[in-house]
N, C-alpha and C positions, 0 to 999 in steps of 0.2 A: 501600466502598473499590474502585475500579476497578484491576484488575490485568491486565496484558498478559502473554501467553506469553514466555518460559516461567516467568516468575516465579510465576504463578498456580499452577502445580503444586506448588511449594514450600509455598505457603500452604495448599493443600488437604492436603498431607502433614503439615502442622503442626497440622491439625485445624480449619481454617477451612472454611466451607461456601460453595459457589458458589450465589448466589441467582438469578443470571440470566446467560445466555451469549448475547450478541447474534447470533452466528453461528447458534446452534441455534434462535433465535427468528425467524430470517429477517429481521431489521431491517436495511435497507440502511444502510450506514455507509462513508463514505470511508475507507479503511484506510491508504492512502498516496498521496502526490501529489508532483509537482514543482511548486514554488512560486517565483514571481518577479513582477515588475511588468510591466504593459503597456508602459511606457517602455523597460525592458530589452529586451523582446521586439522592440519597433519598432527599437531601435538595433543589436541583435544577433541577427537571425533566424538566421544560419548556426550560431552558437554554441548557440542553443536547439534548432535542428534536430539537431545533433550530440549534444547532451545526451539528447534523447529517444530518439534511435537507440541510444545507449549504454545508457539505462535499459532499452529492449526487449531488448537483447543480454544484459544482466544478468539479466532475467527468464528468458530462454532458458537461461542457465547454471543458474539455480536449478532450473528444471524438468527439465533434461536431464543434469545433472552433480552428483548428490548428494554425491559425496566432496569435490569442490572447495568446494561450498556449505557442507558441515558444517565443513570446515577453517576457512573464513572465519568462521562463526558461532562456533565455538571460540575463535578468536583475538580476535575484536573484542568478544565478550560474555564473554570469560575463563571459558569453560565447559569443565570437565574431565570431568564426569560423562557417560558414554556414553549412558545411557537419557535423561537430560535433553536431550542434544544430538540424539538421534533425534527426540524429541518436539518440540523447537524446529523441526527441519527439516520434520517433517511438517505442523506448523502453518503454517509459512511457505509451504510448497508448496501447502497447501489454499487459502490466501488469495491466492496470486499468480495473476492472470489473464494468460494469453498476450498479450492485447491489453488493456492497462491503461487502458481508458476510464473516466473518472470517471462516477459516476452522479449525476444531478441529485437523485434521491431520497436519496442518501447525504448530499449537501450540505444538503438541506432538513432533514434530522434533525440535522445539526451546527448549523445555524442555529436550529432550534427549541430545541436544548439551550443555546445561548448567549443566547437572548432574554431570559430573566429577568435576565441579568447585564449584558448589553451592549444599550443602547437602540437602536443602529444595526442590530443584528441583526433587530430586529422587522419592519423594512421591507426587508431585504436580499433580493435575487433571486439564486438559486443560479447562473443563467446568467451573472451578473456575475463570477463567480469561475472560470469554466471556459473554457479556450481548447484545443480539441483539433485544430487545424488541422494541427499538426506530426505528431501521431500518425495522424491520417486520411491524410496525405500518404504516410506510410510503409506504411500499410494498404493504400491503393489501389495503390500500386506493387508489392505482392506480397511485400515485403521480410519481413514478419512471418511470413506463412504459409511462406515459403521456408525460414525458420530451422528449421522442425519437419518439413521433408521429409527 
């Protein structure tokens, strides 16, 4: 059974054993992403641009304001245990990149995982699922680096 943080901690405390931890194994995997269609992007580039900027600002909040982030985690994950909350924050912080560029290797692994179940995945190209132009635009402008100064 695949369990994501922080639920996996409860399972371990209940006596289950961790057989594999992808982060510790160094296996590239796409952890989070913003997803839409090319059609939507073509019709609404300004909306997408603002969404990507907001996403980057949210990452900045996670990385620089633990108190606010923990309150949000507690509220939306209905978490009251402070130890569990701290662990959830530490995991979130460790997986959250300042510049959230998707990895093609991560997508390759997802596609490989889906290939036995979905025939179309066998011939899928990870590049067909990635559009980083809005993130690159923010990055080139110095906006992302400026958040951390």
